[in-house]
BAGU-769236 format. One record per atom (N, C-alpha, C, O): residue number from 0; residue in three letters; atom name; x, y, z. Coordinates in nm, 2 decimals, always signed. Atoms other than C-alpha are relative to their C-alpha. Layout:
resi = NUM&resn = ALA&name = CA&X = X&Y = Y&Z = Z
...
! end
This chain:
resi = 0&resn = MET&name = N&X = +0.04&Y = -0.13&Z = -0.05
resi = 0&resn = MET&name = CA&X = +0.81&Y = -0.74&Z = +0.41
resi = 0&resn = MET&name = C&X = +0.09&Y = +0.02&Z = +0.12
resi = 0&resn = MET&name = O&X = +0.11&Y = -0.06&Z = +0.21
resi = 1&resn = LYS&name = N&X = -0.08&Y = -0.05&Z = -0.11
resi = 1&resn = LYS&name = CA&X = +1.03&Y = -0.55&Z = +0.65
resi = 1&resn = LYS&name = C&X = -0.08&Y = +0.09&Z = +0.10
resi = 1&resn = LYS&name = O&X = -0.17&Y = +0.16&Z = +0.05
resi = 2&resn = ILE&name = N&X = +0.06&Y = -0.08&Z = -0.10
resi = 2&resn = ILE&name = CA&X = +0.92&Y = -0.39&Z = +0.97
resi = 2&resn = ILE&name = C&X = +0.10&Y = +0.08&Z = +0.07
resi = 2&resn = ILE&name = O&X = +0.20&Y = +0.03&Z = +0.13
resi = 3&resn = ILE&name = N&X = -0.09&Y = -0.08&Z = -0.06
resi = 3&resn = ILE&name = CA&X = +1.10&Y = -0.09&Z = +1.11
resi = 3&resn = ILE&name = C&X = -0.07&Y = +0.11&Z = +0.09
resi = 3&resn = ILE&name = O&X = -0.19&Y = +0.14&Z = +0.06
resi = 4&resn = SER&name = N&X = +0.06&Y = -0.10&Z = -0.09
resi = 4&resn = SER&name = CA&X = +1.04&Y = +0.17&Z = +1.38
resi = 4&resn = SER&name = C&X = +0.00&Y = +0.14&Z = -0.07
resi = 4&resn = SER&name = O&X = +0.08&Y = +0.16&Z = -0.17
resi = 5&resn = TYR&name = N&X = +0.01&Y = -0.13&Z = +0.05
resi = 5&resn = TYR&name = CA&X = +0.95&Y = +0.53&Z = +1.30
resi = 5&resn = TYR&name = C&X = +0.13&Y = +0.07&Z = +0.01
resi = 5&resn = TYR&name = O&X = +0.18&Y = +0.14&Z = -0.08
resi = 6&resn = LYS&name = N&X = -0.13&Y = -0.06&Z = -0.03
resi = 6&resn = LYS&name = CA&X = +1.28&Y = +0.65&Z = +1.46
resi = 6&resn = LYS&name = C&X = +0.10&Y = -0.05&Z = -0.10
resi = 6&resn = LYS&name = O&X = +0.18&Y = +0.03&Z = -0.16
resi = 7&resn = ASN&name = N&X = -0.10&Y = +0.06&Z = +0.09
resi = 7&resn = ASN&name = CA&X = +1.48&Y = +0.41&Z = +1.24
resi = 7&resn = ASN&name = C&X = -0.03&Y = +0.05&Z = -0.14
resi = 7&resn = ASN&name = O&X = +0.06&Y = +0.08&Z = -0.22
resi = 8&resn = ALA&name = N&X = +0.04&Y = -0.05&Z = +0.13
resi = 8&resn = ALA&name = CA&X = +1.28&Y = +0.52&Z = +0.93
resi = 8&resn = ALA&name = C&X = +0.05&Y = +0.14&Z = -0.02
resi = 8&resn = ALA&name = O&X = +0.11&Y = +0.18&Z = -0.13
resi = 9&resn = ARG&name = N&X = -0.05&Y = -0.14&Z = +0.01
resi = 9&resn = ARG&name = CA&X = +1.37&Y = +0.89&Z = +1.00
resi = 9&resn = ARG&name = C&X = +0.15&Y = +0.00&Z = -0.02
resi = 9&resn = ARG&name = O&X = +0.20&Y = +0.08&Z = -0.10
resi = 10&resn = GLN&name = N&X = -0.14&Y = +0.00&Z = +0.00
resi = 10&resn = GLN&name = CA&X = +1.73&Y = +0.81&Z = +1.05
resi = 10&resn = GLN&name = C&X = +0.06&Y = -0.06&Z = -0.13
resi = 10&resn = GLN&name = O&X = +0.17&Y = -0.02&Z = -0.17
resi = 11&resn = ASN&name = N&X = -0.05&Y = +0.08&Z = +0.12
resi = 11&resn = ASN&name = CA&X = +1.77&Y = +0.59&Z = +0.74
resi = 11&resn = ASN&name = C&X = -0.09&Y = +0.02&Z = -0.12
resi = 11&resn = ASN&name = O&X = -0.10&Y = -0.07&Z = -0.20
resi = 12&resn = TYR&name = N&X = +0.10&Y = -0.02&Z = +0.11
resi = 12&resn = TYR&name = CA&X = +1.52&Y = +0.75&Z = +0.50
resi = 12&resn = TYR&name = C&X = +0.05&Y = -0.03&Z = -0.14
resi = 12&resn = TYR&name = O&X = -0.01&Y = -0.10&Z = -0.22
resi = 13&resn = ALA&name = N&X = -0.06&Y = +0.03&Z = +0.14
resi = 13&resn = ALA&name = CA&X = +1.75&Y = +0.74&Z = +0.19
resi = 13&resn = ALA&name = C&X = +0.02&Y = -0.14&Z = -0.02
resi = 13&resn = ALA&name = O&X = -0.01&Y = -0.19&Z = -0.13
resi = 14&resn = GLU&name = N&X = -0.02&Y = +0.15&Z = +0.01
resi = 14&resn = GLU&name = CA&X = +1.85&Y = +0.38&Z = +0.25
resi = 14&resn = GLU&name = C&X = -0.13&Y = -0.07&Z = -0.02
resi = 14&resn = GLU&name = O&X = -0.14&Y = -0.16&Z = -0.10
resi = 15&resn = ILE&name = N&X = +0.13&Y = +0.06&Z = +0.01
resi = 15&resn = ILE&name = CA&X = +1.49&Y = +0.28&Z = +0.30
resi = 15&resn = ILE&name = C&X = -0.06&Y = +0.02&Z = -0.14
resi = 15&resn = ILE&name = O&X = -0.12&Y = -0.07&Z = -0.20
resi = 16&resn = GLY&name = N&X = +0.05&Y = -0.03&Z = +0.13
resi = 16&resn = GLY&name = CA&X = +1.39&Y = +0.46&Z = -0.01
resi = 16&resn = GLY&name = C&X = +0.06&Y = -0.08&Z = -0.11
resi = 16&resn = GLY&name = O&X = -0.01&Y = -0.13&Z = -0.20
resi = 17&resn = ASN&name = N&X = -0.07&Y = +0.09&Z = +0.10
resi = 17&resn = ASN&name = CA&X = +1.65&Y = +0.27&Z = -0.21
resi = 17&resn = ASN&name = C&X = -0.05&Y = -0.14&Z = +0.01
resi = 17&resn = ASN&name = O&X = -0.06&Y = -0.21&Z = -0.10
resi = 18&resn = CYS&name = N&X = +0.05&Y = +0.14&Z = -0.01
resi = 18&resn = CYS&name = CA&X = +1.53&Y = -0.06&Z = -0.07
resi = 18&resn = CYS&name = C&X = -0.14&Y = -0.02&Z = -0.07
resi = 18&resn = CYS&name = O&X = -0.17&Y = -0.12&Z = -0.13
resi = 19&resn = VAL&name = N&X = +0.13&Y = +0.00&Z = +0.06
resi = 19&resn = VAL&name = CA&X = +1.18&Y = +0.02&Z = -0.18
resi = 19&resn = VAL&name = C&X = +0.01&Y = +0.02&Z = -0.15
resi = 19&resn = VAL&name = O&X = -0.06&Y = -0.06&Z = -0.23
resi = 20&resn = ASP&name = N&X = -0.01&Y = -0.03&Z = +0.14
resi = 20&resn = ASP&name = CA&X = +1.28&Y = +0.16&Z = -0.52
resi = 20&resn = ASP&name = C&X = +0.07&Y = -0.11&Z = -0.08
resi = 20&resn = ASP&name = O&X = +0.02&Y = -0.16&Z = -0.18
resi = 21&resn = TYR&name = N&X = -0.08&Y = +0.09&Z = +0.08
resi = 21&resn = TYR&name = CA&X = +1.55&Y = -0.07&Z = -0.63
resi = 21&resn = TYR&name = C&X = -0.02&Y = -0.15&Z = +0.04
resi = 21&resn = TYR&name = O&X = -0.02&Y = -0.24&Z = -0.04
resi = 22&resn = GLY&name = N&X = +0.02&Y = +0.14&Z = -0.05
resi = 22&resn = GLY&name = CA&X = +1.49&Y = -0.38&Z = -0.41
resi = 22&resn = GLY&name = C&X = -0.14&Y = -0.05&Z = +0.00
resi = 22&resn = GLY&name = O&X = -0.17&Y = -0.16&Z = +0.02
resi = 23&resn = LYS&name = N&X = +0.14&Y = +0.03&Z = +0.01
resi = 23&resn = LYS&name = CA&X = +1.11&Y = -0.36&Z = -0.45
resi = 23&resn = LYS&name = C&X = -0.05&Y = -0.06&Z = +0.14
resi = 23&resn = LYS&name = O&X = -0.14&Y = -0.14&Z = +0.14
resi = 24&resn = ASP&name = N&X = +0.05&Y = +0.04&Z = -0.13
resi = 24&resn = ASP&name = CA&X = +1.08&Y = -0.42&Z = -0.07
resi = 24&resn = ASP&name = C&X = -0.12&Y = +0.07&Z = +0.04
resi = 24&resn = ASP&name = O&X = -0.15&Y = +0.19&Z = -0.01
resi = 25&resn = ARG&name = N&X = +0.11&Y = -0.07&Z = -0.07
resi = 25&resn = ARG&name = CA&X = +0.77&Y = -0.34&Z = +0.12
resi = 25&resn = ARG&name = C&X = +0.04&Y = +0.01&Z = +0.15
resi = 25&resn = ARG&name = O&X = +0.08&Y = -0.08&Z = +0.21
resi = 26&resn = ILE&name = N&X = -0.05&Y = -0.03&Z = -0.13
resi = 26&resn = ILE&name = CA&X = +0.84&Y = -0.18&Z = +0.45
resi = 26&resn = ILE&name = C&X = -0.12&Y = +0.06&Z = +0.08
resi = 26&resn = ILE&name = O&X = -0.18&Y = +0.16&Z = +0.04
resi = 27&resn = VAL&name = N&X = +0.10&Y = -0.06&Z = -0.09
resi = 27&resn = VAL&name = CA&X = +0.60&Y = -0.12&Z = +0.74
resi = 27&resn = VAL&name = C&X = +0.07&Y = +0.07&Z = +0.11
resi = 27&resn = VAL&name = O&X = +0.16&Y = +0.02&Z = +0.17
resi = 28&resn = ILE&name = N&X = -0.06&Y = -0.08&Z = -0.10
resi = 28&resn = ILE&name = CA&X = +0.68&Y = +0.16&Z = +0.97
resi = 28&resn = ILE&name = C&X = -0.09&Y = +0.00&Z = +0.13
resi = 28&resn = ILE&name = O&X = -0.21&Y = +0.01&Z = +0.11
resi = 29&resn = THR&name = N&X = +0.07&Y = +0.01&Z = -0.12
resi = 29&resn = THR&name = CA&X = +0.58&Y = +0.12&Z = +1.33
resi = 29&resn = THR&name = C&X = +0.03&Y = +0.12&Z = +0.10
resi = 29&resn = THR&name = O&X = +0.14&Y = +0.17&Z = +0.09
resi = 30&resn = ARG&name = N&X = -0.03&Y = -0.09&Z = -0.12
resi = 30&resn = ARG&name = CA&X = +0.54&Y = +0.36&Z = +1.63
resi = 30&resn = ARG&name = C&X = -0.06&Y = -0.07&Z = +0.12
resi = 30&resn = ARG&name = O&X = -0.18&Y = -0.11&Z = +0.12
resi = 31&resn = ARG&name = N&X = +0.04&Y = +0.07&Z = -0.12
resi = 31&resn = ARG&name = CA&X = +0.52&Y = +0.20&Z = +1.97
resi = 31&resn = ARG&name = C&X = -0.06&Y = -0.14&Z = -0.03
resi = 31&resn = ARG&name = O&X = -0.15&Y = -0.18&Z = +0.02
resi = 32&resn = ASP&name = N&X = +0.03&Y = +0.14&Z = +0.05
resi = 32&resn = ASP&name = CA&X = +0.51&Y = -0.14&Z = +1.80
resi = 32&resn = ASP&name = C&X = -0.14&Y = -0.02&Z = -0.07
resi = 32&resn = ASP&name = O&X = -0.19&Y = -0.13&Z = -0.08
resi = 33&resn = LYS&name = N&X = +0.12&Y = +0.01&Z = +0.08
resi = 33&resn = LYS&name = CA&X = +0.19&Y = -0.06&Z = +1.61
resi = 33&resn = LYS&name = C&X = +0.02&Y = +0.05&Z = -0.14
resi = 33&resn = LYS&name = O&X = +0.09&Y = +0.16&Z = -0.16
resi = 34&resn = PRO&name = N&X = -0.02&Y = -0.04&Z = +0.14
resi = 34&resn = PRO&name = CA&X = +0.18&Y = -0.03&Z = +1.23
resi = 34&resn = PRO&name = C&X = -0.05&Y = +0.15&Z = -0.02
resi = 34&resn = PRO&name = O&X = -0.16&Y = +0.18&Z = +0.03
resi = 35&resn = LEU&name = N&X = +0.03&Y = -0.14&Z = +0.02
resi = 35&resn = LEU&name = CA&X = +0.18&Y = +0.34&Z = +1.13
resi = 35&resn = LEU&name = C&X = -0.02&Y = +0.03&Z = -0.15
resi = 35&resn = LEU&name = O&X = -0.12&Y = +0.10&Z = -0.19
resi = 36&resn = ALA&name = N&X = +0.01&Y = -0.03&Z = +0.14
resi = 36&resn = ALA&name = CA&X = +0.24&Y = +0.35&Z = +0.76
resi = 36&resn = ALA&name = C&X = +0.08&Y = -0.11&Z = -0.08
resi = 36&resn = ALA&name = O&X = +0.15&Y = -0.19&Z = -0.01
resi = 37&resn = ALA&name = N&X = -0.07&Y = +0.10&Z = +0.08
resi = 37&resn = ALA&name = CA&X = +0.38&Y = +0.14&Z = +0.47
resi = 37&resn = ALA&name = C&X = +0.07&Y = +0.07&Z = -0.12
resi = 37&resn = ALA&name = O&X = +0.01&Y = +0.16&Z = -0.18
resi = 38&resn = LEU&name = N&X = -0.06&Y = -0.05&Z = +0.12
resi = 38&resn = LEU&name = CA&X = +0.63&Y = +0.22&Z = +0.20
resi = 38&resn = LEU&name = C&X = +0.00&Y = -0.11&Z = -0.10
resi = 38&resn = LEU&name = O&X = +0.05&Y = -0.22&Z = -0.07
resi = 39&resn = ILE&name = N&X = +0.01&Y = +0.11&Z = +0.10
resi = 39&resn = ILE&name = CA&X = +0.57&Y = +0.02&Z = -0.12
resi = 39&resn = ILE&name = C&X = +0.05&Y = +0.06&Z = -0.13
resi = 39&resn = ILE&name = O&X = +0.04&Y = +0.18&Z = -0.16
resi = 40&resn = PRO&name = N&X = -0.04&Y = -0.05&Z = +0.13
resi = 40&resn = PRO&name = CA&X = +0.70&Y = +0.04&Z = -0.47
resi = 40&resn = PRO&name = C&X = -0.12&Y = +0.06&Z = -0.08
resi = 40&resn = PRO&name = O&X = -0.23&Y = +0.02&Z = -0.06
resi = 41&resn = ALA&name = N&X = +0.10&Y = -0.07&Z = +0.08
resi = 41&resn = ALA&name = CA&X = +0.51&Y = +0.26&Z = -0.71
resi = 41&resn = ALA&name = C&X = -0.09&Y = -0.10&Z = -0.08
resi = 41&resn = ALA&name = O&X = -0.21&Y = -0.08&Z = -0.10
resi = 42&resn = GLU&name = N&X = +0.07&Y = +0.10&Z = +0.08
resi = 42&resn = GLU&name = CA&X = +0.41&Y = -0.05&Z = -0.92
resi = 42&resn = GLU&name = C&X = -0.11&Y = -0.06&Z = +0.09
resi = 42&resn = GLU&name = O&X = -0.22&Y = -0.10&Z = +0.04
resi = 43&resn = ASP&name = N&X = +0.10&Y = +0.06&Z = -0.09
resi = 43&resn = ASP&name = CA&X = +0.23&Y = -0.19&Z = -0.61
resi = 43&resn = ASP&name = C&X = -0.12&Y = +0.09&Z = +0.01
resi = 43&resn = ASP&name = O&X = -0.23&Y = +0.04&Z = +0.01
resi = 44&resn = ILE&name = N&X = +0.12&Y = -0.09&Z = -0.02
resi = 44&resn = ILE&name = CA&X = +0.01&Y = +0.12&Z = -0.56
resi = 44&resn = ILE&name = C&X = -0.08&Y = +0.00&Z = -0.13
resi = 44&resn = ILE&name = O&X = -0.20&Y = +0.01&Z = -0.13
resi = 45&resn = GLU&name = N&X = +0.08&Y = +0.01&Z = +0.13
resi = 45&resn = GLU&name = CA&X = -0.08&Y = +0.11&Z = -0.93
resi = 45&resn = GLU&name = C&X = -0.08&Y = -0.12&Z = -0.01
resi = 45&resn = GLU&name = O&X = -0.20&Y = -0.11&Z = -0.05
resi = 46&resn = LEU&name = N&X = +0.08&Y = +0.12&Z = +0.00
resi = 46&resn = LEU&name = CA&X = -0.19&Y = -0.25&Z = -0.90
resi = 46&resn = LEU&name = C&X = -0.11&Y = +0.01&Z = +0.10
resi = 46&resn = LEU&name = O&X = -0.22&Y = -0.04&Z = +0.07
resi = 47&resn = ILE&name = N&X = +0.11&Y = -0.02&Z = -0.10
resi = 47&resn = ILE&name = CA&X = -0.39&Y = -0.17&Z = -0.58
resi = 47&resn = ILE&name = C&X = -0.11&Y = +0.08&Z = -0.06
resi = 47&resn = ILE&name = O&X = -0.23&Y = +0.05&Z = -0.04
resi = 48&resn = GLU&name = N&X = +0.11&Y = -0.09&Z = +0.06
resi = 48&resn = GLU&name = CA&X = -0.57&Y = +0.11&Z = -0.77
resi = 48&resn = GLU&name = C&X = -0.08&Y = -0.08&Z = -0.11
resi = 48&resn = GLU&name = O&X = -0.20&Y = -0.06&Z = -0.12
resi = 49&resn = VAL&name = N&X = +0.07&Y = +0.08&Z = +0.10
resi = 49&resn = VAL&name = CA&X = -0.65&Y = -0.13&Z = -1.06
resi = 49&resn = VAL&name = C&X = -0.10&Y = -0.09&Z = +0.07
resi = 49&resn = VAL&name = O&X = -0.21&Y = -0.11&Z = +0.03
resi = 50&resn = ILE&name = N&X = +0.08&Y = +0.09&Z = -0.07
resi = 50&resn = ILE&name = CA&X = -0.79&Y = -0.38&Z = -0.81
resi = 50&resn = ILE&name = C&X = -0.12&Y = +0.07&Z = +0.06
resi = 50&resn = ILE&name = O&X = -0.23&Y = +0.02&Z = +0.05
resi = 51&resn = GLU&name = N&X = +0.11&Y = -0.08&Z = -0.06
resi = 51&resn = GLU&name = CA&X = -1.00&Y = -0.11&Z = -0.63
resi = 51&resn = GLU&name = C&X = -0.10&Y = +0.04&Z = -0.10
resi = 51&resn = GLU&name = O&X = -0.22&Y = +0.03&Z = -0.08
resi = 52&resn = GLU&name = N&X = +0.09&Y = -0.04&Z = +0.11
resi = 52&resn = GLU&name = CA&X = -1.14&Y = +0.01&Z = -0.96
resi = 52&resn = GLU&name = C&X = -0.08&Y = -0.12&Z = -0.04
resi = 52&resn = GLU&name = O&X = -0.20&Y = -0.11&Z = -0.07
resi = 53&resn = PHE&name = N&X = +0.07&Y = +0.12&Z = +0.04
resi = 53&resn = PHE&name = CA&X = -1.23&Y = -0.35&Z = -1.05
resi = 53&resn = PHE&name = C&X = -0.12&Y = -0.03&Z = +0.09
resi = 53&resn = PHE&name = O&X = -0.23&Y = -0.05&Z = +0.05
resi = 54&resn = PHE&name = N&X = +0.10&Y = +0.03&Z = -0.10
resi = 54&resn = PHE&name = CA&X = -1.42&Y = -0.40&Z = -0.73
resi = 54&resn = PHE&name = C&X = -0.11&Y = +0.11&Z = +0.01
resi = 54&resn = PHE&name = O&X = -0.23&Y = +0.08&Z = +0.03
resi = 55&resn = ASP&name = N&X = +0.10&Y = -0.11&Z = +0.01
resi = 55&resn = ASP&name = CA&X = -1.59&Y = -0.06&Z = -0.75
resi = 55&resn = ASP&name = C&X = -0.09&Y = -0.02&Z = -0.12
resi = 55&resn = ASP&name = O&X = -0.21&Y = +0.00&Z = -0.11
resi = 56&resn = ASN&name = N&X = +0.08&Y = +0.03&Z = +0.12
resi = 56&resn = ASN&name = CA&X = -1.71&Y = -0.15&Z = -1.10
resi = 56&resn = ASN&name = C&X = -0.09&Y = -0.12&Z = +0.03
resi = 56&resn = ASN&name = O&X = -0.21&Y = -0.12&Z = -0.02
resi = 57&resn = CYS&name = N&X = +0.08&Y = +0.12&Z = -0.04
resi = 57&resn = CYS&name = CA&X = -1.84&Y = -0.49&Z = -0.97
resi = 57&resn = CYS&name = C&X = -0.12&Y = +0.05&Z = +0.09
resi = 57&resn = CYS&name = O&X = -0.23&Y = +0.01&Z = +0.07
resi = 58&resn = ASP&name = N&X = +0.10&Y = -0.05&Z = -0.09
resi = 58&resn = ASP&name = CA&X = -2.03&Y = -0.31&Z = -0.69
resi = 58&resn = ASP&name = C&X = -0.10&Y = +0.09&Z = -0.08
resi = 58&resn = ASP&name = O&X = -0.22&Y = +0.08&Z = -0.05
resi = 59&resn = ALA&name = N&X = +0.09&Y = -0.08&Z = +0.08
resi = 59&resn = ALA&name = CA&X = -2.17&Y = -0.06&Z = -0.94
resi = 59&resn = ALA&name = C&X = -0.09&Y = -0.08&Z = -0.09
resi = 59&resn = ALA&name = O&X = -0.21&Y = -0.06&Z = -0.10
resi = 60&resn = ASP&name = N&X = +0.08&Y = +0.09&Z = +0.08
resi = 60&resn = ASP&name = CA&X = -2.29&Y = -0.34&Z = -1.17
resi = 60&resn = ASP&name = C&X = -0.10&Y = -0.07&Z = +0.08
resi = 60&resn = ASP&name = O&X = -0.22&Y = -0.08&Z = +0.04
resi = 61&resn = ALA&name = N&X = +0.10&Y = +0.07&Z = -0.09
resi = 61&resn = ALA&name = CA&X = -2.45&Y = -0.52&Z = -0.88
resi = 61&resn = ALA&name = C&X = -0.11&Y = +0.10&Z = +0.04
resi = 61&resn = ALA&name = O&X = -0.23&Y = +0.06&Z = +0.05
resi = 62&resn = ALA&name = N&X = +0.10&Y = -0.10&Z = -0.04
resi = 62&resn = ALA&name = CA&X = -2.63&Y = -0.20&Z = -0.77
resi = 62&resn = ALA&name = C&X = -0.09&Y = +0.03&Z = -0.12
resi = 62&resn = ALA&name = O&X = -0.22&Y = +0.04&Z = -0.10
resi = 63&resn = LEU&name = N&X = +0.09&Y = -0.02&Z = +0.12
resi = 63&resn = LEU&name = CA&X = -2.76&Y = -0.14&Z = -1.13
resi = 63&resn = LEU&name = C&X = -0.09&Y = -0.12&Z = -0.02
resi = 63&resn = LEU&name = O&X = -0.21&Y = -0.10&Z = -0.05
resi = 64&resn = THR&name = N&X = +0.08&Y = +0.12&Z = +0.01
resi = 64&resn = THR&name = CA&X = -2.88&Y = -0.50&Z = -1.14
resi = 64&resn = THR&name = C&X = -0.11&Y = +0.00&Z = +0.10
resi = 64&resn = THR&name = O&X = -0.22&Y = -0.04&Z = +0.07
resi = 65&resn = ASP&name = N&X = +0.10&Y = -0.01&Z = -0.11
resi = 65&resn = ASP&name = CA&X = -3.06&Y = -0.46&Z = -0.81
resi = 65&resn = ASP&name = C&X = -0.11&Y = +0.10&Z = -0.03
resi = 65&resn = ASP&name = O&X = -0.22&Y = +0.08&Z = -0.01
resi = 66&resn = ALA&name = N&X = +0.10&Y = -0.11&Z = +0.03
resi = 66&resn = ALA&name = CA&X = -3.22&Y = -0.13&Z = -0.92
resi = 66&resn = ALA&name = C&X = -0.09&Y = -0.04&Z = -0.11
resi = 66&resn = ALA&name = O&X = -0.21&Y = +0.00&Z = -0.11
resi = 67&resn = LYS&name = N&X = +0.09&Y = +0.04&Z = +0.11
resi = 67&resn = LYS&name = CA&X = -3.35&Y = -0.29&Z = -1.24
resi = 67&resn = LYS&name = C&X = -0.09&Y = -0.11&Z = +0.05
resi = 67&resn = LYS&name = O&X = -0.20&Y = -0.13&Z = -0.01
resi = 68&resn = GLY&name = N&X = +0.06&Y = +0.11&Z = -0.06
resi = 68&resn = GLY&name = CA&X = -3.46&Y = -0.58&Z = -1.03
resi = 68&resn = GLY&name = C&X = -0.13&Y = -0.06&Z = -0.01
resi = 68&resn = GLY&name = O&X = -0.16&Y = -0.16&Z = +0.05
! end
């Protein structure tokens, strides 16, 4: 994972986009040395959404079990 400043991200947006797209890098953008945002490959966000859906379904199943209780 790479960490870059907001200013650097603005100045090198195309290069950073290529690193994420082709290099599959994950890049954290900081402002005043604090994490502001992250650029990640599209495949990563798809995986994150699958994981979130799994945990949402687990929570829903647990709530139904408790309600039947």
